[in-house]
Rosetta silent file (secondary structure, phi, psi, omega in degrees, C-alpha in Angstrom):
SEQUENCE: MPMPTEERVSQLVAGLVERRGFDLEGVEISTAGTREDAQARVQVTVDRDTSDLDALATLSTELSALLDDAGEFGETPYLLEVTTPGIDRPLTADRHWRRAQGRKVRVTLREGAQPPERSATFEARVGALTGDSVALVLGGKRDPHPVAVPLADIATAVVQVEFSPPGARELELAGGVVAGRPAPGREDAVASDDAAQLRGTPNALSESVTASDSPTEGIVE
SCORE:     score description
SCORE:     0.000 S_00000001
   1 L     0.000  127.038 -178.665    0.000    0.000    0.000 S_00000001
   2 L   -66.504  151.492  178.886    1.512    3.376   -1.009 S_00000001
   3 L   -71.046  141.175  176.402    2.294    5.919    1.692 S_00000001
   4 L   -67.344  152.028  178.092   -0.195    8.813    1.998 S_00000001
   5 L   -78.335  162.980  176.614    1.037   12.199    0.832 S_00000001
   6 H   -62.644  -35.958  177.527    1.667   15.095    3.208 S_00000001
   7 H   -62.739  -41.660 -179.729   -1.245   16.895    1.565 S_00000001
   8 H   -64.400  -45.267  179.257   -3.549   13.938    2.280 S_00000001
   9 H   -65.153  -38.086  176.571   -2.526   13.750    5.949 S_00000001
  10 H   -58.762  -42.590  178.733   -2.943   17.535    6.247 S_00000001
  11 H   -63.733  -38.617 -178.637   -6.497   17.182    4.953 S_00000001
  12 H   -66.367  -41.986 -170.779   -7.203   14.389    7.449 S_00000001
  13 H   -93.452  -16.029 -170.915   -5.942   16.218   10.546 S_00000001
  14 H   -57.632  -45.038 -176.770   -6.846   19.846    9.730 S_00000001
  15 H   -62.897  -46.325 -179.945  -10.413   19.736   11.064 S_00000001
  16 H   -64.822  -42.778  178.818   -9.496   18.171   14.410 S_00000001
  17 H   -58.169  -45.473 -178.838   -6.537   20.519   14.870 S_00000001
  18 H   -66.076  -41.447 -179.615   -8.782   23.542   14.267 S_00000001
  19 H   -63.794  -28.422  179.749  -11.537   22.268   16.603 S_00000001
  20 L   -87.820    7.351  173.249   -8.982   21.918   19.405 S_00000001
  21 L    85.948   16.979  179.307   -7.978   25.575   19.014 S_00000001
  22 L  -109.206  160.887  168.771   -4.679   25.096   17.163 S_00000001
  23 E  -101.798  135.828  176.482   -3.371   26.267   13.803 S_00000001
  24 E   -83.303  114.587 -177.382   -1.909   23.591   11.534 S_00000001
  25 E   -94.713  -17.475  178.254    1.559   24.825   10.567 S_00000001
  26 E   164.018  160.199  175.049    2.647   21.818    8.530 S_00000001
  27 E  -131.475  130.930  175.865    2.911   18.053    8.052 S_00000001
  28 E  -126.411  134.857  178.377    6.120   16.202    7.179 S_00000001
  29 E  -123.923  129.624  175.413    6.383   12.491    6.361 S_00000001
  30 E  -135.627  159.386 -179.491    9.643   10.587    6.071 S_00000001
  31 E  -128.669  153.965  176.626   10.491    6.884    5.902 S_00000001
  32 E  -139.067  152.580  179.232   13.396    4.750    7.048 S_00000001
  33 L    94.577  174.973  178.218   14.350    1.130    6.406 S_00000001
  34 L   -80.758  175.180 -178.582   13.863   -1.200    3.469 S_00000001
  35 L   -59.368  -35.682 -176.913   10.546   -1.889    1.802 S_00000001
  36 L   -72.903  -37.071 -177.265   10.007   -4.956    4.017 S_00000001
  37 L  -120.544   31.011 -177.935   10.685   -3.225    7.359 S_00000001
  38 L   -65.055  143.706  174.089    9.985    0.405    6.478 S_00000001
  39 E  -128.556  139.856 -179.875    8.749    2.738    9.210 S_00000001
  40 E  -100.181  146.506  172.851    7.170    6.123    8.639 S_00000001
  41 E  -116.824  120.770 -177.601    7.729    9.248   10.725 S_00000001
  42 E  -114.876  112.653  179.629    4.800   11.665   10.690 S_00000001
  43 E  -107.664  118.321  178.067    5.469   15.099   12.151 S_00000001
  44 E  -108.920  117.522 -178.394    2.436   17.345   12.647 S_00000001
  45 E  -102.295  125.098 -178.171    3.373   20.922   13.596 S_00000001
  46 E  -131.303  163.478  177.830    0.723   23.014   15.339 S_00000001
  47 E  -156.247  160.326  170.720    0.630   26.300   17.211 S_00000001
  48 L  -158.907  177.242 -171.020   -1.712   28.629   19.073 S_00000001
  49 L   -64.048  -38.319 -178.113   -1.563   31.824   21.113 S_00000001
  50 L  -114.274  143.862  179.413   -0.964   30.174   24.493 S_00000001
  51 L   -84.324  126.899 -178.020    1.331   27.262   25.290 S_00000001
  52 L  -145.763  100.802 -175.877   -0.504   24.319   26.899 S_00000001
  53 H   -67.633  -33.532  177.849    1.316   20.989   27.102 S_00000001
  54 H   -63.502  -43.214  178.765   -1.728   19.109   28.398 S_00000001
  55 H   -65.213  -36.379  178.596   -3.749   20.249   25.380 S_00000001
  56 H   -65.986  -41.392  178.984   -0.873   19.281   23.076 S_00000001
  57 H   -65.386  -40.595  178.114   -0.697   15.791   24.613 S_00000001
  58 H   -64.016  -43.384  178.312   -4.481   15.358   24.253 S_00000001
  59 H   -60.860  -40.354  179.175   -4.336   16.478   20.630 S_00000001
  60 H   -60.180  -44.915  178.896   -1.554   13.963   19.955 S_00000001
  61 H   -61.793  -42.666 -179.083   -3.655   11.102   21.342 S_00000001
  62 H   -68.535  -38.743  178.096   -6.664   12.169   19.283 S_00000001
  63 H   -66.768  -36.448  177.031   -4.625   12.528   16.085 S_00000001
  64 H   -60.332  -46.184  178.964   -3.143    9.081   16.649 S_00000001
  65 H   -64.733  -39.311 -179.792   -6.638    7.575   16.875 S_00000001
  66 H   -62.351  -46.009 -179.598   -7.762    9.548   13.816 S_00000001
  67 H   -67.819  -36.168  176.462   -4.895    8.281   11.664 S_00000001
  68 H   -61.763  -46.854 -178.280   -5.442    4.721   12.893 S_00000001
  69 H   -63.904  -35.573 -178.990   -9.127    4.857   11.989 S_00000001
  70 H   -69.613  -29.612  177.019   -8.356    6.299    8.552 S_00000001
  71 L    67.408   22.656 -175.365   -6.021    3.392    7.813 S_00000001
  72 L   -67.816  -25.849 -176.999   -3.938    5.417    5.378 S_00000001
  73 L   -93.799   -2.172  178.661   -0.669    3.753    6.396 S_00000001
  74 L    58.349 -128.428 -179.979   -1.975    0.202    6.096 S_00000001
  75 L   -90.064    0.547 -178.242    0.395   -2.243    7.799 S_00000001
  76 L   -75.414  120.768  176.796    3.299    0.225    7.823 S_00000001
  77 L   -68.850  149.572 -179.515    4.253    1.169   11.402 S_00000001
  78 E  -144.408  153.209  175.578    4.671    4.867   12.008 S_00000001
  79 E  -105.773  118.705  178.125    5.917    7.300   14.625 S_00000001
  80 E   -96.927  124.984  175.142    3.589   10.252   15.172 S_00000001
  81 E  -119.385  119.850  174.639    5.178   13.441   16.488 S_00000001
  82 E  -104.781  119.768 -169.639    2.962   16.387   17.367 S_00000001
  83 E  -134.774  157.743  170.059    5.160   19.428   17.787 S_00000001
  84 L   -99.943  158.900 -176.301    5.102   23.198   18.092 S_00000001
  85 L   -61.670  144.516  176.402    7.353   25.323   15.847 S_00000001
  86 L   -66.446  159.505 -177.582   10.980   25.687   16.898 S_00000001
  87 L   -62.347  -22.560 -177.051   12.216   28.975   18.275 S_00000001
  88 L   -98.755   21.131 -178.806   14.168   29.532   15.053 S_00000001
  89 L   -75.684  150.562  177.878   11.218   29.203   12.699 S_00000001
  90 E   -74.166  151.802  177.434   10.639   31.967   10.104 S_00000001
  91 L   -96.428  112.794 -174.811    7.776   34.421   10.538 S_00000001
  92 L  -124.340   -6.043 -178.756    5.594   34.191    7.442 S_00000001
  93 L  -136.683  160.378 -179.419    2.068   35.030    8.621 S_00000001
  94 H   -55.765  -40.222 -177.549    0.429   37.709   10.755 S_00000001
  95 H   -65.516  -30.165  176.976   -0.202   35.210   13.574 S_00000001
  96 H   -65.062  -43.670  178.485    3.514   34.370   13.662 S_00000001
  97 H   -64.268  -42.025 -179.312    4.400   38.020   14.240 S_00000001
  98 H   -62.268  -42.637 -178.402    1.714   38.381   16.915 S_00000001
  99 H   -75.385  -18.707 -179.549    2.957   35.331   18.815 S_00000001
 100 L   -90.776    4.538 -178.392    6.587   36.447   18.485 S_00000001
 101 L   -56.559  133.370 -178.847    6.020   39.777   20.257 S_00000001
 102 L    92.803   -9.656 -177.662    8.865   40.443   22.689 S_00000001
 103 L   -97.106  156.219  176.504   11.280   38.096   20.913 S_00000001
 104 E   -84.580  137.294  178.531   14.456   38.954   19.036 S_00000001
 105 E  -130.793  153.089  171.750   14.392   38.388   15.273 S_00000001
 106 E  -104.103  119.186 -172.198   16.900   38.630   12.458 S_00000001
 107 E  -111.510  136.770  170.142   15.295   40.560    9.612 S_00000001
 108 E  -122.637  124.215 -179.061   16.307   40.816    5.980 S_00000001
 109 E   -83.076  154.522  176.759   14.499   43.407    3.878 S_00000001
 110 L   -68.085  158.641  178.583   13.522   42.869    0.272 S_00000001
 111 L   -62.248  131.056  179.248   15.642   44.455   -2.431 S_00000001
 112 L    94.738  -12.475  178.724   14.755   48.132   -2.847 S_00000001
 113 L   -75.917  145.883  179.761   13.171   48.561    0.605 S_00000001
 114 L   -81.583  115.129 -178.656   14.419   51.480    2.699 S_00000001
 115 L   -72.865  146.308  178.847   16.219   50.089    5.787 S_00000001
 116 L   -69.037  -22.723  172.451   15.465   51.726    9.152 S_00000001
 117 L  -130.981 -157.872 -170.350   19.221   51.832    9.749 S_00000001
 118 L   -72.902  -31.541 -174.015   22.255   51.341    7.503 S_00000001
 119 L  -102.805  147.901  176.817   21.930   47.629    6.787 S_00000001
 120 L   -81.465   -9.809  174.596   19.141   45.729    5.061 S_00000001
 121 E  -121.168  126.275 -174.036   19.814   42.819    7.452 S_00000001
 122 E  -157.313  165.419  174.940   19.556   43.534   11.167 S_00000001
 123 E  -105.816  143.925 -178.783   18.379   42.213   14.535 S_00000001
 124 E  -154.588  167.311  175.783   15.451   43.736   16.388 S_00000001
 125 E  -105.158  134.958 -174.306   12.865   42.904   19.016 S_00000001
 126 E   -74.598  129.252  173.053    9.305   42.350   17.803 S_00000001
 127 E  -105.560 -151.288 -175.437    6.682   44.820   18.964 S_00000001
 128 E   -75.633  144.175  173.289    2.993   45.122   18.178 S_00000001
 129 E   -90.366  124.795 -178.840    1.552   44.225   14.804 S_00000001
 130 E  -131.033  110.128 -179.780   -0.647   47.034   13.485 S_00000001
 131 L    60.648 -120.961 -177.231   -2.410   46.623   10.186 S_00000001
 132 L  -103.882   20.784  177.309    0.201   45.960    7.516 S_00000001
 133 E  -137.933  160.335  179.828    3.246   46.986    9.565 S_00000001
 134 E  -126.852  141.450  174.334    5.096   45.748   12.638 S_00000001
 135 E   -81.069  130.106  177.220    6.899   47.703   15.337 S_00000001
 136 E  -123.208  131.989  179.996   10.524   46.643   15.725 S_00000001
 137 E   -96.040  115.006 -179.818   12.734   47.764   18.604 S_00000001
 138 E   -98.913  168.794  172.384   16.282   48.454   17.431 S_00000001
 139 L    92.979   -7.207  178.335   19.406   49.298   19.418 S_00000001
 140 L    60.259 -148.780 -177.564   19.372   46.411   21.897 S_00000001
 141 L   -72.919  -29.663 -171.640   19.905   47.148   25.587 S_00000001
 142 L   -77.339  -42.364 -174.693   22.079   50.229   25.033 S_00000001
 143 L  -141.584   62.224 -177.329   19.900   52.364   22.781 S_00000001
 144 L   -68.890  131.856  176.791   16.433   50.812   22.353 S_00000001
 145 E  -153.154  136.676 -176.123   14.145   52.706   19.989 S_00000001
 146 E   -87.517  146.936  171.414   11.073   51.557   18.052 S_00000001
 147 E  -135.845  154.950  176.205   10.497   51.868   14.314 S_00000001
 148 E  -101.717  128.976 -178.615    7.571   50.779   12.153 S_00000001
 149 E  -123.709  125.085  176.967    8.416   48.495    9.227 S_00000001
 150 E   -62.375  136.432  178.128    5.881   47.489    6.547 S_00000001
 151 H   -59.664  -32.171 -179.350    5.472   43.712    6.367 S_00000001
 152 H   -65.417  -20.040  179.487    5.686   43.985    2.587 S_00000001
 153 H   -85.207   -8.711 -174.493    9.279   45.248    2.960 S_00000001
 154 E   -95.815  118.923  177.426   10.406   42.155    4.897 S_00000001
 155 E   -81.144  -48.105  177.753   11.875   39.312    2.835 S_00000001
 156 E  -143.315  150.683  174.221   12.697   37.027    5.771 S_00000001
 157 E  -148.515  125.076 -176.292   12.461   37.184    9.555 S_00000001
 158 E  -128.294  128.839  177.830   13.668   34.412   11.865 S_00000001
 159 E   -65.562  138.800 -177.415   13.310   34.279   15.657 S_00000001
 160 L  -103.769  144.004  172.880   16.674   34.060   17.424 S_00000001
 161 L   -73.808  134.238  179.901   17.628   31.934   20.419 S_00000001
 162 L  -116.965  141.984 -177.998   18.591   34.138   23.381 S_00000001
 163 L  -110.480   -1.429  175.489   20.846   33.154   26.241 S_00000001
 164 L  -146.636  152.195 -177.929   20.245   36.196   28.460 S_00000001
 165 L   -68.985  152.566  178.471   17.170   38.322   29.161 S_00000001
 166 L   -74.185  168.651  174.466   16.655   41.590   27.252 S_00000001
 167 L   -66.390  150.185 -177.335   16.910   45.017   28.818 S_00000001
 168 H   -61.214  -43.469 -179.072   13.849   46.186   30.719 S_00000001
 169 H   -67.520  -39.959  178.137   13.383   49.288   28.520 S_00000001
 170 H   -58.029  -47.320 -178.958   13.883   47.264   25.340 S_00000001
 171 H   -69.889  -35.044  178.126   11.166   44.802   26.353 S_00000001
 172 H   -62.387  -44.201  179.911    8.878   47.613   27.534 S_00000001
 173 H   -65.287  -28.269  177.337    9.081   49.325   24.137 S_00000001
 174 H   -76.671  -13.678 -178.688    8.202   46.016   22.472 S_00000001
 175 L    89.965   14.211  178.590    5.054   45.797   24.604 S_00000001
 176 L    82.588 -175.005 -179.308    6.197   42.755   26.577 S_00000001
 177 L  -102.081  142.964  179.130    5.895   39.075   25.742 S_00000001
 178 L   -58.304  135.087 -179.925    2.636   37.454   24.677 S_00000001
 179 L   -55.848  136.849  179.205    0.909   35.779   27.637 S_00000001
 180 L    89.804   -3.844  178.383    1.606   32.056   27.832 S_00000001
 181 L  -104.802  147.893  178.850    4.941   32.268   25.995 S_00000001
 182 L   -65.441  145.769  178.106    8.338   31.774   27.674 S_00000001
 183 L   -67.841  145.057  177.090   10.288   34.918   28.482 S_00000001
 184 L   -55.372  137.383 -177.478   13.290   35.622   26.215 S_00000001
 185 L    86.443   -2.589 -178.786   16.390   33.969   27.623 S_00000001
 186 L  -114.474    6.374 -173.907   14.274   31.351   29.454 S_00000001
 187 H   -59.218  -44.526 -177.574   13.601   28.931   26.600 S_00000001
 188 H   -63.663  -40.990 -179.807   16.071   26.258   27.742 S_00000001
 189 H   -65.952  -41.178  178.663   14.742   26.246   31.315 S_00000001
 190 H   -64.378  -41.056  179.327   11.138   26.003   30.122 S_00000001
 191 H   -60.883  -42.435 -179.895   12.061   23.155   27.783 S_00000001
 192 H   -65.659  -42.361  178.558   13.665   21.215   30.647 S_00000001
 193 H   -62.452  -44.429 -178.627   10.673   21.752   32.939 S_00000001
 194 H   -64.470  -40.891  179.896    8.227   20.669   30.234 S_00000001
 195 H   -62.846  -38.086  179.169   10.211   17.546   29.404 S_00000001
 196 H   -65.118  -33.788 -178.093   10.201   16.519   33.063 S_00000001
 197 H   -72.496  -35.925 -169.815    6.414   16.880   33.187 S_00000001
 198 H  -105.210   -6.768 -175.781    5.643   14.811   30.067 S_00000001
 199 L   -66.206  133.620 -179.311    8.346   12.137   29.917 S_00000001
 200 L  -162.827 -153.287 -177.635    6.874    8.636   30.144 S_00000001
 201 L   -99.881  128.715  178.577    6.553    5.324   28.323 S_00000001
 202 L   -61.250  146.742  177.149    5.757    5.355   24.576 S_00000001
 203 L   -85.915 -173.265 -173.606    2.506    3.688   23.604 S_00000001
 204 L   -63.158  -24.274 -179.269    2.101    1.023   20.947 S_00000001
 205 L   -91.104    3.329 -176.067    2.132    3.636   18.189 S_00000001
 206 L    55.200   40.576 -177.701    5.351    5.240   19.469 S_00000001
 207 L   -70.541  136.561  179.666    3.431    8.479   19.695 S_00000001
 208 E  -124.644  148.574  172.408    5.503   11.528   20.607 S_00000001
 209 E  -121.652  124.368  179.293    4.650   15.003   21.784 S_00000001
 210 E  -123.749  122.936  174.758    7.234   17.696   21.212 S_00000001
 211 L  -107.384  101.918 -164.558    6.870   21.236   22.502 S_00000001
 212 L  -111.764   57.607  166.458    9.709   22.954   20.736 S_00000001
 213 L   -66.679  -20.497  170.234   10.028   26.557   21.804 S_00000001
 214 L  -105.671  137.642 -176.214   13.610   25.355   22.101 S_00000001
 215 L   -66.914  -12.165 -176.701   15.136   23.905   18.925 S_00000001
 216 L  -107.438    0.735 -173.449   16.601   20.973   20.893 S_00000001
 217 L   -79.737  136.626  174.047   13.589   19.961   22.993 S_00000001
 218 L  -142.110  129.088 -175.931   11.999   16.545   22.497 S_00000001
 219 L  -125.311  129.816  177.027    9.263   15.046   24.665 S_00000001
 220 E  -106.955  126.420 -178.807    7.975   11.497   24.538 S_00000001
 221 L   -81.142    0.000    0.000    4.515   10.881   25.927 S_00000001
């Protein structure tokens, strides 16, 4: 039996993901082994405004049952991983910018856009999203100052991992961090706490739950 496509699995899980209050950010399917002993890895990436590991674990269990009932994988064993986007994911939609408020990002402007400072590539802290522009706090701890940048001028923006907390004034100008999200510079500690809460014995489907505000975090339910 052929493996289902990522598009097919996305169609299967989208309704349940939405009903549970999450946004479906993507589905990836990979295989390992020979044809006789092949195993599939199905990674479903979801996100929402507030971080809730219990809700993520419940969603993983429900998605596992949904895929089993659909029978799309036939006799092929598979590992289901339900994960949130890594801290270094690119910001490509309005909801990504809203959820990244208070975080540091590396921004590259499109060709021809007027940079707020000398370089078209720079680091800034994300402020409030207003209409078709976003407030970005430049200058770091030493000289924080906000500027408004049209979203249409931004070619790429990627959240950066931080190892120390930002300056108080810098974070104040950004409008703080979205409720339910880890504070900048605390991602590793939050990842360790979350892993301790959810670590257990894999079930028969080898179902995994990964809450990846840290790019290295992995949690097995």
